mmCIF file of the N, C-alpha and C atoms, coordinates in Angstrom:
data_MODEL
# 
_entry.id   MODEL 
# 
loop_
_atom_site.group_PDB 
_atom_site.id 
_atom_site.type_symbol 
_atom_site.label_atom_id 
_atom_site.label_alt_id 
_atom_site.label_comp_id 
_atom_site.label_asym_id 
_atom_site.label_entity_id 
_atom_site.label_seq_id 
_atom_site.pdbx_PDB_ins_code 
_atom_site.Cartn_x 
_atom_site.Cartn_y 
_atom_site.Cartn_z 
_atom_site.occupancy 
_atom_site.B_iso_or_equiv 
_atom_site.pdbx_formal_charge 
_atom_site.auth_seq_id 
_atom_site.auth_comp_id 
_atom_site.auth_asym_id 
_atom_site.auth_atom_id 
_atom_site.pdbx_PDB_model_num 
ATOM 1   N N  . UNK A 1 1  ? -6.732 9.143   -23.128 1.00 0.00 ? 1  UNK A N  1 
ATOM 2   C CA . UNK A 1 1  ? -5.721 8.772   -21.627 1.00 0.00 ? 1  UNK A CA 1 
ATOM 3   C C  . UNK A 1 1  ? -5.922 9.150   -20.314 1.00 0.00 ? 1  UNK A C  1 
ATOM 4   N N  . UNK A 1 2  ? -6.112 8.678   -19.367 1.00 0.00 ? 2  UNK A N  1 
ATOM 5   C CA . UNK A 1 2  ? -5.989 8.228   -17.957 1.00 0.00 ? 2  UNK A CA 1 
ATOM 6   C C  . UNK A 1 2  ? -5.067 9.320   -17.052 1.00 0.00 ? 2  UNK A C  1 
ATOM 7   N N  . UNK A 1 3  ? -5.801 10.359  -16.661 1.00 0.00 ? 3  UNK A N  1 
ATOM 8   C CA . UNK A 1 3  ? -5.661 11.826  -15.772 1.00 0.00 ? 3  UNK A CA 1 
ATOM 9   C C  . UNK A 1 3  ? -4.596 10.823  -15.025 1.00 0.00 ? 3  UNK A C  1 
ATOM 10  N N  . UNK A 1 4  ? -3.577 11.405  -14.225 1.00 0.00 ? 4  UNK A N  1 
ATOM 11  C CA . UNK A 1 4  ? -2.514 11.579  -13.208 1.00 0.00 ? 4  UNK A CA 1 
ATOM 12  C C  . UNK A 1 4  ? -4.089 11.102  -11.467 1.00 0.00 ? 4  UNK A C  1 
ATOM 13  N N  . UNK A 1 5  ? -4.558 11.354  -11.939 1.00 0.00 ? 5  UNK A N  1 
ATOM 14  C CA . UNK A 1 5  ? -5.205 10.605  -10.219 1.00 0.00 ? 5  UNK A CA 1 
ATOM 15  C C  . UNK A 1 5  ? -6.021 9.560   -10.241 1.00 0.00 ? 5  UNK A C  1 
ATOM 16  N N  . UNK A 1 6  ? -6.757 8.785   -11.448 1.00 0.00 ? 6  UNK A N  1 
ATOM 17  C CA . UNK A 1 6  ? -7.102 8.054   -12.609 1.00 0.00 ? 6  UNK A CA 1 
ATOM 18  C C  . UNK A 1 6  ? -6.308 7.224   -11.799 1.00 0.00 ? 6  UNK A C  1 
ATOM 19  N N  . UNK A 1 7  ? -4.434 6.687   -12.309 1.00 0.00 ? 7  UNK A N  1 
ATOM 20  C CA . UNK A 1 7  ? -3.655 5.969   -11.405 1.00 0.00 ? 7  UNK A CA 1 
ATOM 21  C C  . UNK A 1 7  ? -3.077 5.730   -10.417 1.00 0.00 ? 7  UNK A C  1 
ATOM 22  N N  . UNK A 1 8  ? -3.591 7.045   -9.256  1.00 0.00 ? 8  UNK A N  1 
ATOM 23  C CA . UNK A 1 8  ? -3.388 7.533   -7.717  1.00 0.00 ? 8  UNK A CA 1 
ATOM 24  C C  . UNK A 1 8  ? -4.403 7.113   -7.010  1.00 0.00 ? 8  UNK A C  1 
ATOM 25  N N  . UNK A 1 9  ? -5.910 6.439   -7.626  1.00 0.00 ? 9  UNK A N  1 
ATOM 26  C CA . UNK A 1 9  ? -7.039 6.115   -6.900  1.00 0.00 ? 9  UNK A CA 1 
ATOM 27  C C  . UNK A 1 9  ? -6.083 4.310   -7.510  1.00 0.00 ? 9  UNK A C  1 
ATOM 28  N N  . UNK A 1 10 ? -5.958 4.113   -8.516  1.00 0.00 ? 10 UNK A N  1 
ATOM 29  C CA . UNK A 1 10 ? -5.983 2.254   -9.613  1.00 0.00 ? 10 UNK A CA 1 
ATOM 30  C C  . UNK A 1 10 ? -4.674 2.176   -8.593  1.00 0.00 ? 10 UNK A C  1 
ATOM 31  N N  . UNK A 1 11 ? -3.285 2.936   -8.277  1.00 0.00 ? 11 UNK A N  1 
ATOM 32  C CA . UNK A 1 11 ? -2.719 2.009   -6.974  1.00 0.00 ? 11 UNK A CA 1 
ATOM 33  C C  . UNK A 1 11 ? -2.695 1.828   -5.831  1.00 0.00 ? 11 UNK A C  1 
ATOM 34  N N  . UNK A 1 12 ? -3.457 2.973   -4.963  1.00 0.00 ? 12 UNK A N  1 
ATOM 35  C CA . UNK A 1 12 ? -4.445 3.083   -3.680  1.00 0.00 ? 12 UNK A CA 1 
ATOM 36  C C  . UNK A 1 12 ? -5.071 1.966   -3.424  1.00 0.00 ? 12 UNK A C  1 
ATOM 37  N N  . UNK A 1 13 ? -5.938 1.720   -4.840  1.00 0.00 ? 13 UNK A N  1 
ATOM 38  C CA . UNK A 1 13 ? -7.474 0.381   -4.857  1.00 0.00 ? 13 UNK A CA 1 
ATOM 39  C C  . UNK A 1 13 ? -6.199 -0.735  -4.485  1.00 0.00 ? 13 UNK A C  1 
ATOM 40  N N  . UNK A 1 14 ? -5.267 -1.053  -5.264  1.00 0.00 ? 14 UNK A N  1 
ATOM 41  C CA . UNK A 1 14 ? -5.056 -1.778  -5.284  1.00 0.00 ? 14 UNK A CA 1 
ATOM 42  C C  . UNK A 1 14 ? -3.972 -2.687  -4.532  1.00 0.00 ? 14 UNK A C  1 
ATOM 43  N N  . UNK A 1 15 ? -3.257 -0.789  -3.940  1.00 0.00 ? 15 UNK A N  1 
ATOM 44  C CA . UNK A 1 15 ? -2.980 -1.769  -2.399  1.00 0.00 ? 15 UNK A CA 1 
ATOM 45  C C  . UNK A 1 15 ? -3.737 -2.431  -1.747  1.00 0.00 ? 15 UNK A C  1 
ATOM 46  N N  . UNK A 1 16 ? -5.198 -1.604  -0.871  1.00 0.00 ? 16 UNK A N  1 
ATOM 47  C CA . UNK A 1 16 ? -5.928 -2.445  -0.380  1.00 0.00 ? 16 UNK A CA 1 
ATOM 48  C C  . UNK A 1 16 ? -6.677 -3.478  -0.506  1.00 0.00 ? 16 UNK A C  1 
ATOM 49  N N  . UNK A 1 17 ? -6.657 -3.182  -2.442  1.00 0.00 ? 17 UNK A N  1 
ATOM 50  C CA . UNK A 1 17 ? -7.135 -4.792  -2.165  1.00 0.00 ? 17 UNK A CA 1 
ATOM 51  C C  . UNK A 1 17 ? -5.759 -6.270  -1.279  1.00 0.00 ? 17 UNK A C  1 
ATOM 52  N N  . UNK A 1 18 ? -4.719 -5.987  -1.868  1.00 0.00 ? 18 UNK A N  1 
ATOM 53  C CA . UNK A 1 18 ? -3.904 -7.048  -1.632  1.00 0.00 ? 18 UNK A CA 1 
ATOM 54  C C  . UNK A 1 18 ? -3.845 -6.866  -0.052  1.00 0.00 ? 18 UNK A C  1 
ATOM 55  N N  . UNK A 1 19 ? -3.752 -5.834  0.422   1.00 0.00 ? 19 UNK A N  1 
ATOM 56  C CA . UNK A 1 19 ? -4.147 -5.673  2.287   1.00 0.00 ? 19 UNK A CA 1 
ATOM 57  C C  . UNK A 1 19 ? -4.843 -7.059  2.607   1.00 0.00 ? 19 UNK A C  1 
ATOM 58  N N  . UNK A 1 20 ? -6.197 -6.300  1.831   1.00 0.00 ? 20 UNK A N  1 
ATOM 59  C CA . UNK A 1 20 ? -8.332 -7.196  1.824   1.00 0.00 ? 20 UNK A CA 1 
ATOM 60  C C  . UNK A 1 20 ? -7.441 -8.830  2.290   1.00 0.00 ? 20 UNK A C  1 
ATOM 61  N N  . UNK A 1 21 ? -7.725 -9.312  0.750   1.00 0.00 ? 21 UNK A N  1 
ATOM 62  C CA . UNK A 1 21 ? -6.846 -10.545 0.621   1.00 0.00 ? 21 UNK A CA 1 
ATOM 63  C C  . UNK A 1 21 ? -6.353 -11.771 1.558   1.00 0.00 ? 21 UNK A C  1 
ATOM 64  N N  . UNK A 1 22 ? -5.034 -10.224 2.558   1.00 0.00 ? 22 UNK A N  1 
ATOM 65  C CA . UNK A 1 22 ? -4.050 -11.296 2.819   1.00 0.00 ? 22 UNK A CA 1 
ATOM 66  C C  . UNK A 1 22 ? -4.861 -10.844 4.774   1.00 0.00 ? 22 UNK A C  1 
ATOM 67  N N  . UNK A 1 23 ? -5.237 -10.571 4.574   1.00 0.00 ? 23 UNK A N  1 
ATOM 68  C CA . UNK A 1 23 ? -6.416 -9.762  5.984   1.00 0.00 ? 23 UNK A CA 1 
ATOM 69  C C  . UNK A 1 23 ? -5.988 -9.051  6.857   1.00 0.00 ? 23 UNK A C  1 
ATOM 70  N N  . UNK A 1 24 ? -5.143 -7.788  6.279   1.00 0.00 ? 24 UNK A N  1 
ATOM 71  C CA . UNK A 1 24 ? -3.615 -7.138  7.138   1.00 0.00 ? 24 UNK A CA 1 
ATOM 72  C C  . UNK A 1 24 ? -4.344 -6.030  7.420   1.00 0.00 ? 24 UNK A C  1 
ATOM 73  N N  . UNK A 1 25 ? -4.445 -5.521  8.504   1.00 0.00 ? 25 UNK A N  1 
ATOM 74  C CA . UNK A 1 25 ? -4.808 -4.434  8.725   1.00 0.00 ? 25 UNK A CA 1 
ATOM 75  C C  . UNK A 1 25 ? -3.694 -3.794  9.021   1.00 0.00 ? 25 UNK A C  1 
ATOM 76  N N  . UNK A 1 26 ? -4.269 -1.579  8.663   1.00 0.00 ? 26 UNK A N  1 
ATOM 77  C CA . UNK A 1 26 ? -3.563 -0.876  8.763   1.00 0.00 ? 26 UNK A CA 1 
ATOM 78  C C  . UNK A 1 26 ? -2.489 -1.078  9.984   1.00 0.00 ? 26 UNK A C  1 
ATOM 79  N N  . UNK A 1 27 ? -2.910 -1.417  10.951  1.00 0.00 ? 27 UNK A N  1 
ATOM 80  C CA . UNK A 1 27 ? -1.549 -1.336  12.161  1.00 0.00 ? 27 UNK A CA 1 
ATOM 81  C C  . UNK A 1 27 ? -0.188 -2.336  12.066  1.00 0.00 ? 27 UNK A C  1 
ATOM 82  N N  . UNK A 1 28 ? -1.571 -4.095  11.329  1.00 0.00 ? 28 UNK A N  1 
ATOM 83  C CA . UNK A 1 28 ? -0.124 -5.099  10.516  1.00 0.00 ? 28 UNK A CA 1 
ATOM 84  C C  . UNK A 1 28 ? 0.810  -4.695  10.220  1.00 0.00 ? 28 UNK A C  1 
ATOM 85  N N  . UNK A 1 29 ? 0.149  -3.006  9.286   1.00 0.00 ? 29 UNK A N  1 
ATOM 86  C CA . UNK A 1 29 ? 0.951  -3.550  7.839   1.00 0.00 ? 29 UNK A CA 1 
ATOM 87  C C  . UNK A 1 29 ? 2.227  -2.024  8.006   1.00 0.00 ? 29 UNK A C  1 
ATOM 88  N N  . UNK A 1 30 ? 2.130  -1.482  9.015   1.00 0.00 ? 30 UNK A N  1 
ATOM 89  C CA . UNK A 1 30 ? 3.074  -0.419  10.128  1.00 0.00 ? 30 UNK A CA 1 
ATOM 90  C C  . UNK A 1 30 ? 3.739  -1.885  10.715  1.00 0.00 ? 30 UNK A C  1 
ATOM 91  N N  . UNK A 1 31 ? 3.598  -2.803  11.305  1.00 0.00 ? 31 UNK A N  1 
ATOM 92  C CA . UNK A 1 31 ? 4.385  -3.441  11.973  1.00 0.00 ? 31 UNK A CA 1 
ATOM 93  C C  . UNK A 1 31 ? 5.198  -4.309  10.506  1.00 0.00 ? 31 UNK A C  1 
ATOM 94  N N  . UNK A 1 32 ? 4.560  -4.782  9.638   1.00 0.00 ? 32 UNK A N  1 
ATOM 95  C CA . UNK A 1 32 ? 5.747  -5.846  8.840   1.00 0.00 ? 32 UNK A CA 1 
ATOM 96  C C  . UNK A 1 32 ? 6.589  -4.526  7.877   1.00 0.00 ? 32 UNK A C  1 
ATOM 97  N N  . UNK A 1 33 ? 6.252  -3.494  8.314   1.00 0.00 ? 33 UNK A N  1 
ATOM 98  C CA . UNK A 1 33 ? 6.978  -1.693  7.014   1.00 0.00 ? 33 UNK A CA 1 
ATOM 99  C C  . UNK A 1 33 ? 8.177  -1.748  7.989   1.00 0.00 ? 33 UNK A C  1 
ATOM 100 N N  . UNK A 1 34 ? 8.261  -2.310  9.378   1.00 0.00 ? 34 UNK A N  1 
ATOM 101 C CA . UNK A 1 34 ? 8.945  -1.891  10.499  1.00 0.00 ? 34 UNK A CA 1 
ATOM 102 C C  . UNK A 1 34 ? 10.186 -2.536  10.390  1.00 0.00 ? 34 UNK A C  1 
ATOM 103 N N  . UNK A 1 35 ? 8.972  -4.106  10.418  1.00 0.00 ? 35 UNK A N  1 
ATOM 104 C CA . UNK A 1 35 ? 10.577 -5.544  10.803  1.00 0.00 ? 35 UNK A CA 1 
ATOM 105 C C  . UNK A 1 35 ? 10.814 -5.694  8.992   1.00 0.00 ? 35 UNK A C  1 
ATOM 106 N N  . UNK A 1 36 ? 10.954 -4.031  7.442   1.00 0.00 ? 36 UNK A N  1 
ATOM 107 C CA . UNK A 1 36 ? 12.070 -3.482  6.867   1.00 0.00 ? 36 UNK A CA 1 
ATOM 108 C C  . UNK A 1 36 ? 12.744 -3.440  6.973   1.00 0.00 ? 36 UNK A C  1 
ATOM 109 N N  . UNK A 1 37 ? 12.418 -2.033  7.639   1.00 0.00 ? 37 UNK A N  1 
ATOM 110 C CA . UNK A 1 37 ? 13.435 -1.330  7.956   1.00 0.00 ? 37 UNK A CA 1 
ATOM 111 C C  . UNK A 1 37 ? 12.375 0.183   7.362   1.00 0.00 ? 37 UNK A C  1 
ATOM 112 N N  . UNK A 1 38 ? 11.743 0.477   7.148   1.00 0.00 ? 38 UNK A N  1 
ATOM 113 C CA . UNK A 1 38 ? 10.446 0.913   6.496   1.00 0.00 ? 38 UNK A CA 1 
ATOM 114 C C  . UNK A 1 38 ? 9.788  1.654   8.456   1.00 0.00 ? 38 UNK A C  1 
ATOM 115 N N  . UNK A 1 39 ? 9.295  3.718   8.859   1.00 0.00 ? 39 UNK A N  1 
ATOM 116 C CA . UNK A 1 39 ? 8.979  3.083   10.050  1.00 0.00 ? 39 UNK A CA 1 
ATOM 117 C C  . UNK A 1 39 ? 8.076  4.359   9.623   1.00 0.00 ? 39 UNK A C  1 
ATOM 118 N N  . UNK A 1 40 ? 6.847  3.842   9.625   1.00 0.00 ? 40 UNK A N  1 
ATOM 119 C CA . UNK A 1 40 ? 5.662  5.041   9.252   1.00 0.00 ? 40 UNK A CA 1 
ATOM 120 C C  . UNK A 1 40 ? 4.613  4.693   10.605  1.00 0.00 ? 40 UNK A C  1 
ATOM 121 N N  . UNK A 1 41 ? 4.286  6.081   10.589  1.00 0.00 ? 41 UNK A N  1 
ATOM 122 C CA . UNK A 1 41 ? 3.021  5.861   11.386  1.00 0.00 ? 41 UNK A CA 1 
ATOM 123 C C  . UNK A 1 41 ? 1.287  5.576   11.530  1.00 0.00 ? 41 UNK A C  1 
ATOM 124 N N  . UNK A 1 42 ? 0.836  4.534   11.435  1.00 0.00 ? 42 UNK A N  1 
ATOM 125 C CA . UNK A 1 42 ? -0.731 4.095   11.395  1.00 0.00 ? 42 UNK A CA 1 
ATOM 126 C C  . UNK A 1 42 ? -1.167 4.742   10.708  1.00 0.00 ? 42 UNK A C  1 
ATOM 127 N N  . UNK A 1 43 ? -1.887 6.617   11.349  1.00 0.00 ? 43 UNK A N  1 
ATOM 128 C CA . UNK A 1 43 ? -1.478 7.469   10.764  1.00 0.00 ? 43 UNK A CA 1 
ATOM 129 C C  . UNK A 1 43 ? -1.805 7.772   9.246   1.00 0.00 ? 43 UNK A C  1 
ATOM 130 N N  . UNK A 1 44 ? -0.359 7.881   9.057   1.00 0.00 ? 44 UNK A N  1 
ATOM 131 C CA . UNK A 1 44 ? 0.138  7.833   7.749   1.00 0.00 ? 44 UNK A CA 1 
ATOM 132 C C  . UNK A 1 44 ? 0.290  6.665   6.872   1.00 0.00 ? 44 UNK A C  1 
ATOM 133 N N  . UNK A 1 45 ? 0.097  6.070   7.497   1.00 0.00 ? 45 UNK A N  1 
ATOM 134 C CA . UNK A 1 45 ? -0.328 5.653   5.669   1.00 0.00 ? 45 UNK A CA 1 
ATOM 135 C C  . UNK A 1 45 ? -1.759 5.429   5.638   1.00 0.00 ? 45 UNK A C  1 
ATOM 136 N N  . UNK A 1 46 ? -2.581 5.225   6.648   1.00 0.00 ? 46 UNK A N  1 
ATOM 137 C CA . UNK A 1 46 ? -4.003 5.198   6.815   1.00 0.00 ? 46 UNK A CA 1 
ATOM 138 C C  . UNK A 1 46 ? -3.924 7.009   5.287   1.00 0.00 ? 46 UNK A C  1 
ATOM 139 N N  . UNK A 1 47 ? -3.536 8.118   6.061   1.00 0.00 ? 47 UNK A N  1 
ATOM 140 C CA . UNK A 1 47 ? -3.529 9.085   5.650   1.00 0.00 ? 47 UNK A CA 1 
ATOM 141 C C  . UNK A 1 47 ? -3.434 8.551   3.358   1.00 0.00 ? 47 UNK A C  1 
ATOM 142 N N  . UNK A 1 48 ? -1.862 8.746   3.343   1.00 0.00 ? 48 UNK A N  1 
ATOM 143 C CA . UNK A 1 48 ? -1.888 8.156   2.538   1.00 0.00 ? 48 UNK A CA 1 
ATOM 144 C C  . UNK A 1 48 ? -2.132 7.201   1.295   1.00 0.00 ? 48 UNK A C  1 
ATOM 145 N N  . UNK A 1 49 ? -2.671 6.296   1.491   1.00 0.00 ? 49 UNK A N  1 
ATOM 146 C CA . UNK A 1 49 ? -3.936 5.927   1.148   1.00 0.00 ? 49 UNK A CA 1 
ATOM 147 C C  . UNK A 1 49 ? -4.695 5.659   0.582   1.00 0.00 ? 49 UNK A C  1 
ATOM 148 N N  . UNK A 1 50 ? -5.487 6.491   1.518   1.00 0.00 ? 50 UNK A N  1 
ATOM 149 C CA . UNK A 1 50 ? -7.400 7.061   1.649   1.00 0.00 ? 50 UNK A CA 1 
ATOM 150 C C  . UNK A 1 50 ? -7.089 8.257   0.051   1.00 0.00 ? 50 UNK A C  1 
ATOM 151 N N  . UNK A 1 51 ? -5.771 9.598   0.731   1.00 0.00 ? 51 UNK A N  1 
ATOM 152 C CA . UNK A 1 51 ? -5.357 9.875   -0.040  1.00 0.00 ? 51 UNK A CA 1 
ATOM 153 C C  . UNK A 1 51 ? -4.622 10.011  -1.609  1.00 0.00 ? 51 UNK A C  1 
ATOM 154 N N  . UNK A 1 52 ? -4.398 8.632   -1.862  1.00 0.00 ? 52 UNK A N  1 
ATOM 155 C CA . UNK A 1 52 ? -3.636 8.204   -2.722  1.00 0.00 ? 52 UNK A CA 1 
ATOM 156 C C  . UNK A 1 52 ? -2.874 8.631   -3.051  1.00 0.00 ? 52 UNK A C  1 
ATOM 157 N N  . UNK A 1 53 ? -1.681 9.530   -2.731  1.00 0.00 ? 53 UNK A N  1 
ATOM 158 C CA . UNK A 1 53 ? -0.872 10.079  -2.563  1.00 0.00 ? 53 UNK A CA 1 
ATOM 159 C C  . UNK A 1 53 ? 0.369  9.243   -1.992  1.00 0.00 ? 53 UNK A C  1 
ATOM 160 N N  . UNK A 1 54 ? 1.329  8.531   -2.881  1.00 0.00 ? 54 UNK A N  1 
ATOM 161 C CA . UNK A 1 54 ? 2.932  8.190   -2.131  1.00 0.00 ? 54 UNK A CA 1 
ATOM 162 C C  . UNK A 1 54 ? 2.708  8.114   -3.569  1.00 0.00 ? 54 UNK A C  1 
ATOM 163 N N  . UNK A 1 55 ? 4.740  7.355   -3.137  1.00 0.00 ? 55 UNK A N  1 
ATOM 164 C CA . UNK A 1 55 ? 5.516  6.777   -4.215  1.00 0.00 ? 55 UNK A CA 1 
ATOM 165 C C  . UNK A 1 55 ? 4.876  5.261   -4.775  1.00 0.00 ? 55 UNK A C  1 
ATOM 166 N N  . UNK A 1 56 ? 6.141  5.293   -5.978  1.00 0.00 ? 56 UNK A N  1 
ATOM 167 C CA . UNK A 1 56 ? 5.993  3.887   -6.230  1.00 0.00 ? 56 UNK A CA 1 
ATOM 168 C C  . UNK A 1 56 ? 7.070  2.351   -5.559  1.00 0.00 ? 56 UNK A C  1 
ATOM 169 N N  . UNK A 1 57 ? 8.408  3.519   -5.037  1.00 0.00 ? 57 UNK A N  1 
ATOM 170 C CA . UNK A 1 57 ? 8.405  2.846   -3.977  1.00 0.00 ? 57 UNK A CA 1 
ATOM 171 C C  . UNK A 1 57 ? 8.127  2.453   -1.912  1.00 0.00 ? 57 UNK A C  1 
ATOM 172 N N  . UNK A 1 58 ? 7.419  2.992   -1.824  1.00 0.00 ? 58 UNK A N  1 
ATOM 173 C CA . UNK A 1 58 ? 6.729  2.559   -0.795  1.00 0.00 ? 58 UNK A CA 1 
ATOM 174 C C  . UNK A 1 58 ? 4.985  1.708   -0.965  1.00 0.00 ? 58 UNK A C  1 
ATOM 175 N N  . UNK A 1 59 ? 4.778  1.780   -2.670  1.00 0.00 ? 59 UNK A N  1 
ATOM 176 C CA . UNK A 1 59 ? 4.084  0.849   -2.382  1.00 0.00 ? 59 UNK A CA 1 
ATOM 177 C C  . UNK A 1 59 ? 4.914  -0.421  -2.411  1.00 0.00 ? 59 UNK A C  1 
ATOM 178 N N  . UNK A 1 60 ? 6.017  -0.924  -3.119  1.00 0.00 ? 60 UNK A N  1 
ATOM 179 C CA . UNK A 1 60 ? 6.433  -1.661  -3.325  1.00 0.00 ? 60 UNK A CA 1 
ATOM 180 C C  . UNK A 1 60 ? 6.797  -2.205  -1.802  1.00 0.00 ? 60 UNK A C  1 
ATOM 181 N N  . UNK A 1 61 ? 7.891  -0.786  -1.017  1.00 0.00 ? 61 UNK A N  1 
ATOM 182 C CA . UNK A 1 61 ? 7.869  -1.378  0.069   1.00 0.00 ? 61 UNK A CA 1 
ATOM 183 C C  . UNK A 1 61 ? 6.702  -2.676  1.161   1.00 0.00 ? 61 UNK A C  1 
ATOM 184 N N  . UNK A 1 62 ? 5.626  -1.780  0.787   1.00 0.00 ? 62 UNK A N  1 
ATOM 185 C CA . UNK A 1 62 ? 4.177  -2.648  1.774   1.00 0.00 ? 62 UNK A CA 1 
ATOM 186 C C  . UNK A 1 62 ? 4.058  -3.985  0.433   1.00 0.00 ? 62 UNK A C  1 
ATOM 187 N N  . UNK A 1 63 ? 3.961  -4.211  -0.713  1.00 0.00 ? 63 UNK A N  1 
ATOM 188 C CA . UNK A 1 63 ? 3.240  -5.143  -1.060  1.00 0.00 ? 63 UNK A CA 1 
ATOM 189 C C  . UNK A 1 63 ? 4.857  -6.617  -0.664  1.00 0.00 ? 63 UNK A C  1 
ATOM 190 N N  . UNK A 1 64 ? 6.043  -6.317  -0.550  1.00 0.00 ? 64 UNK A N  1 
ATOM 191 C CA . UNK A 1 64 ? 7.529  -6.423  -0.078  1.00 0.00 ? 64 UNK A CA 1 
ATOM 192 C C  . UNK A 1 64 ? 6.863  -7.302  1.484   1.00 0.00 ? 64 UNK A C  1 
ATOM 193 N N  . UNK A 1 65 ? 7.039  -6.367  2.199   1.00 0.00 ? 65 UNK A N  1 
ATOM 194 C CA . UNK A 1 65 ? 6.638  -6.382  3.402   1.00 0.00 ? 65 UNK A CA 1 
ATOM 195 C C  . UNK A 1 65 ? 4.925  -7.595  3.831   1.00 0.00 ? 65 UNK A C  1 
ATOM 196 N N  . UNK A 1 66 ? 4.100  -7.832  2.875   1.00 0.00 ? 66 UNK A N  1 
ATOM 197 C CA . UNK A 1 66 ? 3.182  -8.434  2.837   1.00 0.00 ? 66 UNK A CA 1 
ATOM 198 C C  . UNK A 1 66 ? 2.977  -9.409  2.383   1.00 0.00 ? 66 UNK A C  1 
ATOM 199 N N  . UNK A 1 67 ? 4.431  -9.733  1.737   1.00 0.00 ? 67 UNK A N  1 
ATOM 200 C CA . UNK A 1 67 ? 4.755  -10.960 1.042   1.00 0.00 ? 67 UNK A CA 1 
ATOM 201 C C  . UNK A 1 67 ? 4.133  -10.353 -0.249  1.00 0.00 ? 67 UNK A C  1 
ATOM 202 N N  . UNK A 1 68 ? 3.812  -9.962  -0.553  1.00 0.00 ? 68 UNK A N  1 
ATOM 203 C CA . UNK A 1 68 ? 3.018  -10.571 -2.088  1.00 0.00 ? 68 UNK A CA 1 
ATOM 204 C C  . UNK A 1 68 ? 3.982  -10.164 -3.155  1.00 0.00 ? 68 UNK A C  1 
ATOM 205 N N  . UNK A 1 69 ? 3.904  -11.578 -3.565  1.00 0.00 ? 69 UNK A N  1 
ATOM 206 C CA . UNK A 1 69 ? 4.799  -11.623 -4.834  1.00 0.00 ? 69 UNK A CA 1 
ATOM 207 C C  . UNK A 1 69 ? 4.284  -11.486 -6.926  1.00 0.00 ? 69 UNK A C  1 
ATOM 208 N N  . UNK A 1 70 ? 3.211  -11.372 -6.264  1.00 0.00 ? 70 UNK A N  1 
ATOM 209 C CA . UNK A 1 70 ? 2.831  -11.181 -7.446  1.00 0.00 ? 70 UNK A CA 1 
ATOM 210 C C  . UNK A 1 70 ? 1.895  -10.080 -7.587  1.00 0.00 ? 70 UNK A C  1 
ATOM 211 N N  . UNK A 1 71 ? 0.872  -9.044  -8.380  1.00 0.00 ? 71 UNK A N  1 
ATOM 212 C CA . UNK A 1 71 ? 0.517  -8.604  -8.859  1.00 0.00 ? 71 UNK A CA 1 
ATOM 213 C C  . UNK A 1 71 ? -0.714 -8.847  -9.493  1.00 0.00 ? 71 UNK A C  1 
ATOM 214 N N  . UNK A 1 72 ? -2.039 -8.531  -9.123  1.00 0.00 ? 72 UNK A N  1 
ATOM 215 C CA . UNK A 1 72 ? -3.440 -8.696  -10.090 1.00 0.00 ? 72 UNK A CA 1 
ATOM 216 C C  . UNK A 1 72 ? -3.650 -7.024  -10.813 1.00 0.00 ? 72 UNK A C  1 
ATOM 217 N N  . UNK A 1 73 ? -3.922 -7.143  -11.888 1.00 0.00 ? 73 UNK A N  1 
ATOM 218 C CA . UNK A 1 73 ? -3.863 -5.703  -11.824 1.00 0.00 ? 73 UNK A CA 1 
ATOM 219 C C  . UNK A 1 73 ? -5.445 -5.205  -12.838 1.00 0.00 ? 73 UNK A C  1 
ATOM 220 N N  . UNK A 1 74 ? -6.175 -6.880  -12.642 1.00 0.00 ? 74 UNK A N  1 
ATOM 221 C CA . UNK A 1 74 ? -7.248 -7.265  -13.381 1.00 0.00 ? 74 UNK A CA 1 
ATOM 222 C C  . UNK A 1 74 ? -8.434 -5.997  -12.129 1.00 0.00 ? 74 UNK A C  1 
# 
């Protein structure tokens, strides 16, 4: 069974891939998050994604902010 670290990396890579597909930078993500009432600094977003340490709620907020309606888990 994969350990927690594997899933953290998977979540971070999933979000990074969705950002890349849409051509959204971290700075743009911060702006889009602010539009939905989630206030983060760019450095904090960058750190969360590089470490893979963030909540499922943050993942969903990011996906909502960039307009993702479906996820590709493969």
